[in-house]
N, C-alpha and C positions, 0 to 999 in steps of 0.2 A: 395469561399472554396475546396480544392482538398483532399480526403480522400482516402488512400491508402490502401489495405488491399492485406497481404504478405499472399501468397495463399500455400496452403499446401498440398499432395499427398493424396490420398485415401487408407482405407489401406485396401486391398482388401479381406483379411480374412473378413471381417466386414458385413457378410449376415442375412437374414432375419432368417437361418436358426441357426446364432447364438446369436441372441436374444430370441428366446422362449420362454414363459411363464415370458416375461418379459411386466410391463409396465412404461413408463416415461413421467411424468407429468410435466407444467409449473405453475412455480406462474407468479404472476404477474409485477415483478419488471424487468425482463429482456428476454420478449417474444423470440425478435430475437436470440440471443443466443440459446435458447431452442431449436426454427426450425434449427438453423446450428447444431445443434449436434447430434437431429434427421435426419436428412437429413447425419449426416457422418454415421451416425449409419443402414440407410438403413431402417428405417421404415416409412419415411415419413414426419410424423409433430403427435405432444403430443398426449397424448390418452384425453379425451374427461373431462373436469369438469370445473364446473359451481364456477365462481370467481366473488362476488358482493359485495357489503356493506349493508346496508337496512339504512331507512332515519336516525337514530339515529345513523351510521357511524359504528356499530356494523358488520365485516367481519363476509360473509356468505359460506360457502366451501361445493358442494356437488361434489363428485366422480362419472362420467358419464360411468362408466363400472365396471364391475367385478373383483376385484385385490384380490379374496381367494385363497392363495397360489401361488399369483405372487411374484417372486421380482420387486420389486418398487421402484424407482429411481425420486425425487424432485429434480428439477432446480430451484431455486430463490435464485439469486445474492442478495448484498446489493445494496442501492441503496438510493438517497436523502429521498425518505418518507424511510427511514429504519423502523422505529415503527411498521409499517402497514405491510410493507411488511415480517417482523420476525415474527408479529401475524399471518397474513395467513399462512406461512409455519407451523408454530405450528399445528393450524388448519387441516392443510391438512396431515398432520403426523400423527396426533391425529384419522382421518379421517379412513387414510389407515387401521391403527390398528386395530379400530374397527373391520373393513371389511375383516378380518383375511389375510391380508398380509403377507404371511412369511420372506418377510424382509423387511426394508425400508432404504435407502439409500438416506441422504439429497446432493445434488452437491449443492454447494454454493463455486461458484469463490471467490467472493469478503467474506469473513467472518464478521458480522455486529458486533460493538462493540471491534474489535482486536484492538486499541490503546490501550484502557482501558485494561491490562492485567496485572497492577500492581497498589497498592497504590500509588496514588503520593500528598496525604493529609491524614493526621493524620486518619481523619475522612471520605476517599474514599469512595466507592466500587471498589472491582474488577468482573466489568459489565461484561467481557467475561466470567469471570466464570459461573456465574451468568444465559448467553445464553444458556453456557451449559449446565448446570441443567435443563435447561426449556426443549433443545431440548429431553437431557435423558427421561426428566418425559412425553413428550408426546409422545416416544417412535419409536424415531431413532434408530437402530441398528449400522450404520456407517456413515461414515464425509467426501467426497471429496471436499477439497479445493483449493484453488492457492497461492503460495506465499503470505502465513501468517505473519504479521507484526511482533509478536513476537512467537517464535518455540516452547515455553512452554506451547501455548492454546492448543497444543495435550494432554496436561498432565490432560487439564483440564476436559476432557472425561473418562468415564469409556466403553467407546466403542472405535471401531479401528478407528482412524482418516489418512487418505489418505492426504500429505500438498503436490503438484505438484509441478514444479519450472515451468517457464515461459521462464528461460536461456535458453534453447534448440533452441525454437521460436527464441526471443531475437536477439542471435549469429547470428542462419541461417541469418536472415534481417540484420542485420549489415555488413553481407559477402556478402550479394548478392545486397546490395543497394551501402553501402560506398565504393569508389574504393580505398580510402586511407587508409582504415582500420588498414593494417598490420603493420602502422607505428604511429596508434594512441594512445589512451589513457584512460584507464578508470579510470572515475573519482568517489568517495565519498563525497556526500558533508557532511559528520560527523561520525564521530569515530565510532557508530553503525551501518554506513551498506557496514564496509570495510570486513566484511567476504563475503558480497556477490556481492562485486567491487571485491577481490580478482577470485573469484570463476570463473565469466565471464571473466576476464584478461586471466588466466589460459586455459579457453576452448580459447580464440581467439590466444593466444600468443602473446598478446602484453603487453605494461606496465602497471603499474596500480601508481593511486597520492590520496593524504587524502585533503580535505579543513576542515581544522580546526577554528572555532570562539572561540577563547578564551575572556571573559569582565570583562572589570577593574570596579567593582563597587566600591560605595563613602565608605571609612573607617570610623568606628563606633568605637573611641576608650575608653576602659571600665573606669570609674574610679567610684569614689563616689559623689555626689552632695552635694552642699555646700548649707545643708539646717541648719548647724548647730549642725548635730547628726550623728551618721553613721547607713546603711543599707547593711545587709547581700544579699539585692538583686544586680544585674550587671546592671550598666546605663553606657547611653552613654554619651557625650558630652554635651546634652540637657537633659539631665535623662529622655528621653523617646525613643524608635524606632519607625518609621513611621508604621504606623499600616496596608501596604499595604506590608510588610518584611515579610518574615519568617524567620528566623534566623538561623545558626549555627555558631559556632565558631571553626575555621579551621588556626592555627596560627599566630590568629591573627583579619584578616580582617572580617568582614561580608559577606557571600554570600547565598544567595535562595537558600532554600532548596529544593523548588521544579523546581532543572535544570534538565530538560530531555535531552540526547544527540539527540533523533529522532525528536525533538519537533525544537530545536532552531532556529530563527527566524533571519539567519543573515543579517544585515544590509548593504545596497547597497554601496560600495566602488567609487559609480563614482564620490564625492565628495571628495575625500581623497585625501591631498597634499603629504602624508607623506608616501613612499612606500622605503623599504627596501631591498635587496638580499643576503642573504648570503650563496652562493653555487647555492643548488637547491631549498632554501628554501625562497619564497617570501612572504613580510608581509606589510599587508596597514592596521596604524591606523587612525579609525573612532573615531567620536563624535556624542552620540544619544544626543541631544537636552531636549529629552524628560524626558530622564531617568536619566539624569546628570551620565552618565556612558562613556567609552570610552571600544570598542575592537577590536581585533585585527583578522583579517581574513589571515590564514597561509598556502601558498602551502605547502605540502610537493611531490614533486617532481618533472619532469619538462614534460609542455606543449608545450613550445616554439616552434611554426611553425608544430605542428599536432593538428591532429583532436581528440577534448575529446569528453567524454561521459559520464556526469553526470548521473549516475544509482542510485536508490531508488524504494522500493517495491512500494510503491502510491504516487501519486501528488496531494495534497489537496487543500493548500495553495501555491500561485507563489511563495513567497517572498524569500524565501530559493536556491530554483532553479534560481531566474533571480539574484540573488546577488552572489552565483557562478559564476555560466553563466559572468553576469560584471565583476569579477575579474577576469576568467580565460582571457577571452580577452583581456580588460583594462590595467591588470597587468601583465600579467604574457604571452601576445602575442602570445597566441592559433589561430589556423589557422581556424576553426570551430568550434560551440558547438550543440550536440545534446542533448535534456532531454528525458532521458529514464524512463519512470515508468511503472508497469505490471497495477497497478490499476489508472485511469482515474479520479480520483473523482471530479478533479477541482471545487474548492466548489464559490461561491461569483461571482468576475469578473478575476477569475484567469484565463481563456479562452484568454481575450481581453489583461491580463496585460503582458503575453507572446506572446502573437500578436506584441505588442506594444514593444516587448523588442528585440532591435537589435541584442544585444549580443545569442539571443539563435537561431539557424538555421531554428531546426525542432524538435518537439516534439511528442513525438512516444510512445504508449501505447497499451495496449491490448483491446481487446472488454470483458472484463471480468466484467467492470462494463459498465451499464448505461451510453450514454451520448445525451442529449435531442437533438432534431434539431436544436434546438434555438441556443445550446452553439457549434455544431458542422457551425454553419453557422458566426461564429465571428472570422474563423481564417482560413487560408491557409496552414499554417505550420505543422495541425496534420495527424497525421499517424498512420491509425488504425491497430495492428495485432491482426490475427484472431486467436485465442487459442480452437476453438471449437474443431480442431479433436484431440490434447491432452486431453481433457475432454471426448469425443465421445469414445478414446478409455481409457480411463480408468475404465468409465462403461462397455466396452465391455468386459473389461479383470477383471473386481471384477465380474460380472455375470458367468462370462467362470474358474471362481478359476485358473485365472493366475495371475502372478508378476505382482504387478504395478512397484517395484523398475525400470524396464526397461524405464521406462518413464522419470528417476530421471533424466538420463544424454543423452536421444537418442529423437532426432525427428522423430515423427511419420507422 
């Protein structure tokens, strides 16, 4: 396993004098990132705090130094133990608030529950808003985060939220590492990521493309049942709709009401034998045996003979990245494919799946989300980019009352 880190220049203005009357604490979710941030700030290590669990698994927090009238920053990212670490953050905020801290800023590179920012079912919950309410009630005054999954989460708070971008760091890595990047193509694996992809393509001054997946589901024709009577209700040919389908009628066909662009799992095109080319639009027809439906993966753009960068804000399950990469390599003749995401969640066997995928040349993520040593040992394709300098500079600028917008477009 070889894990590379993109080095970034130190900010010479960041000195101990800049960080007077400041305390930076670290939760237990990502201690390595917190230490890197403190190193960039020139303060050595996080301020002391005792974080432990009682025998009944209750979380205990004790702040180990005075924070009275201090500007407090608490670094706690999302993790695989997301509920424990979220609760730990809330208790740390409450402890600092009770100890008369003048301002409390939660530095959350990966915002927990960010994928649940809207209702996906009629009786579902907007969990990201609930997390925002919990943080506000605990006493937080400011939030610093990185590449939110949905920008509307900023509106869930009645406190200031600074949503930083990893794009400058990722763009610099591409320019320094990929010699043929100027003839490359930035690809979005779904329509929801088009804005992110076009922004990166504009920064690199290269083309972009879009992978679109269209599913054709079984059609249920509406009629009345042959039961000797009439009914005011809609029925299918079998007088019933399968229990596992929530339906909405649009121009006749029955479609899944919970279809989310950002969560569509692309089907692997490796077994497809039906490919058509129309100008620069390449499609591959697929059959999903399990769900008795067919899907069409379409690339809008041209990647033939070019390096492709599949970009998204996070990689949780690897199936959609793998399917898109297989399509670009096997059907569209891409030269090489890089999978790039800000947050490397990599649930389950995602790391192994990417390692075994011949279509993905390298997986590039930032260190915003903690990756265990066990997962790091599962692949040699992983590249980890350090974003601690961006977060450190955001902390310094927040403390000194300087503009944060400078960091949106500039690599520090």
